[in-house]
N, C-alpha and C positions, 0 to 999 in steps of 0.2 A: 652409463657404463652398461647396462642391460643389452641397450639397443647396439652398442659396439659390438659386442661378444654376439651378438644375432647376426650383424653382419658378416661377423668372421665366420661363422657357423659353430661356433663354441655352446651346445646346447644345454650340456652340465652347466657350464658357467652360467647361462642366464639364467637357469634353473634356481640357480645359489645364489645370484645377486636379487631375483624375484622374493625368494624367501626372507632373505635379510630384508628386502624393502618391505615387504610385510612385517616381520618382525617389530621392524620400528615405526609402524602405525600407515603404511601408504594402503590405500584403499584398490580395488580391483582397477576402479575407473582412473585412477592416478597410472598405474601400473601400464594399462592399456593406450593409455595416452601416451606413454614415453615410449612405446614400441611401435616398430614400421607396422603400418596398416591396422592399429589398433587393436592387435592382438594379445591375449592375455591367459597367461597359463592358470587355470581353475585351482583356486583355495585348497590345502589339502591334497595336492599332489605330492607325489615322491621328493620333490624340491626339500619340502619343508624336514626331511628325513635324511636329507644328504648335505645340509647347508653347514654342517658344521666343520667337516672337512671343505668343502669347497673343489670335493675331487669327485663327485657322484656317488655311486653305492658304497658301501663301508664294507 
């Protein structure tokens, strides 16, 4: 889903999905493999603060 949202250009959505994936045990390597170009948002970014609402900054 994060790769689809990335293609659609919804970066807040991507960050929320990546945070959710990390919260459920996905590694940075697994996340990078799922995104185009193997890019991964760094751990501990603002996504972990905004994932609760899925709407970006609260």
